[in-house]
Kinemage of the C-alpha trace (Angstrom):
@kinemage 1
@onewidth
@group {chain A} dominant
@subgroup {mainchain}
@vectorlist {calphas} color= white
{ca met a 1} P 63.176 77.057 55.060
{ca lys a 2} L 64.649 79.200 57.806
{ca thr a 3} L 68.405 79.175 58.063
{ca tyr a 4} L 70.779 81.296 60.086
{ca ser a 5} L 74.183 82.571 59.074
{ca arg a 6} L 77.304 81.863 61.096
{ca arg a 7} L 77.377 85.528 62.095
{ca ser a 8} L 73.826 85.316 63.495
{ca val a 9} L 74.643 82.244 65.569
{ca val a 10} L 77.866 83.704 66.918
{ca ala a 11} L 76.126 86.959 67.858
{ca ala a 12} L 73.433 85.070 69.721
{ca ala a 13} L 75.905 82.691 71.361
{ca thr a 14} L 77.951 85.521 72.829
{ca thr a 15} L 74.950 86.561 74.897
{ca gly a 16} L 74.855 83.121 76.491
{ca ser a 17} L 72.295 81.317 74.349
{ca leu a 18} L 71.093 81.071 70.790
{ca gly a 19} L 67.656 82.539 71.485
{ca leu a 20} L 64.334 81.112 70.466
{ca phe a 21} L 64.090 80.289 66.789
{ca ser a 22} L 61.270 78.449 65.126
{ca gly a 23} L 62.063 75.131 63.513
{ca cys a 24} L 62.567 74.708 59.829
{ca ser a 25} L 62.182 71.929 57.348
{ca leu a 26} L 65.143 70.793 55.311
{ca leu a 27} L 63.095 69.057 52.670
{ca asp a 28} L 64.037 71.792 50.194
{ca gly a 29} L 67.685 70.667 50.160
{ca ser a 30} L 70.788 70.151 52.216
{ca pro a 31} L 72.394 72.956 54.213
{ca pro a 32} L 75.914 74.029 53.236
{ca ala a 33} L 79.044 72.371 54.565
{ca gly a 34} L 79.847 73.230 58.155
{ca ser a 35} L 76.218 73.606 59.192
{ca leu a 36} L 74.824 72.430 62.506
{ca val a 37} L 71.261 71.096 62.548
{ca val a 38} L 69.423 70.590 65.836
{ca gln a 39} L 66.398 68.297 65.473
{ca asn a 40} L 63.721 67.331 67.963
{ca arg a 41} L 61.675 64.268 66.998
{ca his a 42} L 60.275 64.050 70.536
{ca ser a 43} L 56.790 65.246 71.512
{ca leu a 44} L 58.104 67.730 74.129
{ca pro a 45} L 60.212 70.896 73.747
{ca his a 46} L 63.808 70.705 74.960
{ca leu a 47} L 66.900 72.829 75.510
{ca val a 48} L 69.992 71.306 73.937
{ca glu a 49} L 73.399 72.432 75.182
{ca ile a 50} L 76.103 72.459 72.517
{ca glu a 51} L 79.662 72.815 73.762
{ca phe a 52} L 82.734 73.135 71.568
{ca leu a 53} L 85.467 71.409 73.562
{ca asp a 54} L 88.117 72.067 70.940
{ca ser a 55} L 88.226 73.695 67.526
{ca pro a 56} L 90.706 74.806 64.867
{ca lys a 57} L 92.830 77.773 65.926
{ca asp a 58} L 91.319 80.027 63.261
{ca ala a 59} L 87.745 79.309 64.457
{ca ile a 60} L 87.854 82.469 66.566
{ca ala a 61} L 84.083 82.849 66.919
{ca val a 62} L 83.647 79.310 68.269
{ca arg a 63} L 86.648 79.697 70.567
{ca asn a 64} L 85.259 82.970 71.968
{ca ser a 65} L 81.776 81.504 72.609
{ca pro a 66} L 82.280 77.775 73.180
{ca thr a 67} L 78.857 76.977 74.700
{ca ala a 68} L 75.336 77.670 73.485
{ca thr a 69} L 71.882 76.561 74.574
{ca val a 70} L 69.494 75.798 71.734
{ca pro a 71} L 65.731 75.610 72.348
{ca val a 72} L 63.892 73.193 70.040
{ca glu a 73} L 60.154 72.792 69.790
{ca pro a 74} L 58.532 69.354 69.423
{ca lys a 75} L 58.958 67.739 66.018
{ca ser a 76} L 61.011 70.600 64.619
{ca glu a 77} L 64.552 71.429 63.603
{ca thr a 78} L 66.703 74.501 63.278
{ca thr a 79} L 69.689 74.930 61.000
{ca tyr a 80} L 72.701 77.076 61.841
{ca glu a 81} L 74.557 77.506 58.583
{ca glu a 82} L 78.329 77.358 58.410
{ca val a 83} L 78.928 77.452 62.169
{ca leu a 84} L 81.816 75.042 61.586
{ca ser a 85} L 83.488 77.280 59.037
{ca ser a 86} L 87.174 76.498 59.542
{ca arg a 87} L 89.099 73.540 58.209
{ca gly a 88} L 90.203 71.170 60.929
{ca thr a 89} L 88.662 69.082 63.675
{ca tyr a 90} L 86.000 70.234 66.093
{ca glu a 91} L 85.364 68.344 69.353
{ca ile a 92} L 81.695 68.747 70.271
{ca arg a 93} L 79.640 67.725 73.287
{ca ala a 94} L 75.836 67.857 73.191
{ca lys a 95} L 73.474 67.315 76.119
{ca tyr a 96} L 69.903 67.959 77.170
{ca gly a 97} L 68.160 67.511 80.491
{ca asn a 98} L 69.489 64.743 82.720
{ca asn a 99} L 70.356 62.507 79.775
{ca asp a 100} L 73.876 61.308 79.050
{ca pro a 101} L 75.786 63.649 76.748
{ca val a 102} L 77.082 62.635 73.333
{ca arg a 103} L 80.605 63.599 72.383
{ca phe a 104} L 82.065 63.451 68.905
{ca ser a 105} L 84.650 64.905 66.536
{ca val a 106} L 84.037 66.263 63.072
{ca asn a 107} L 86.068 67.833 60.298
{ca pro a 108} L 83.420 69.663 58.256
{ca phe a 109} L 85.559 69.695 55.121
{ca ser a 110} L 86.814 66.099 55.090
{ca ala a 111} L 84.291 65.012 52.413
{ca pro a 112} L 84.378 66.275 48.803
{ca asn a 113} L 81.413 68.637 49.317
{ca gly a 114} L 81.801 69.025 53.068
{ca arg a 115} L 79.940 67.655 56.064
{ca val a 116} L 76.849 68.550 58.070
{ca val a 117} L 76.384 67.779 61.780
{ca ile a 118} L 72.939 66.807 63.031
{ca val a 119} L 72.275 66.676 66.773
{ca arg a 120} L 68.964 64.911 67.256
{ca ile a 121} L 66.565 64.107 70.075
{ca glu a 122} L 64.866 60.935 68.896
{ca arg a 123} L 61.162 60.285 69.383
{ca tyr a 124} L 61.793 58.197 72.515
{ca gly a 125} L 63.953 60.930 74.060
{ca asn a 126} L 67.459 59.597 73.432
{ca leu a 127} L 70.089 62.003 72.102
{ca thr a 128} L 72.015 61.008 68.974
{ca tyr a 129} L 74.137 62.671 66.326
{ca val a 130} L 74.817 62.170 62.628
{ca ile a 131} L 77.799 63.396 60.649
{ca asp a 132} L 77.125 63.157 56.972
{ca ser a 133} L 78.453 64.506 53.712
{ca val a 134} L 76.381 67.279 52.183
{ca asp a 135} L 75.372 65.136 49.206
{ca asp a 136} L 74.283 62.239 51.451
{ca ala a 137} L 72.660 64.214 54.267
{ca pro a 138} L 69.508 62.368 55.461
{ca phe a 139} L 66.991 65.141 55.040
């Protein structure tokens, strides 16, 4: 399973995008609290734009690089571990192509073992998201 540290994501995001990473499978277990998973269940590759509209004051890395573009291959997923590393609420907007964006709030440490955010392009092309506790994450 390929995973990327918060530092790796922030470094890539400061250059304007997250770069091309191959997808990974999460069947080996759940990612740690504060992770962001981008999944593509569709048959075509897509670029997903993730924008942090608001974040905790001590989330300096997210505040300095609030937007990233994530490429996802068909039927794959990529995990960015501990991107949401600060306690508090993050306001996130996700969008791809000409589709309507999804907007949601998450506190990654509001569950006993933390939360994971999954931004997902479904097999029919609609964009959804899931916020789940680490123990209950649907992987």
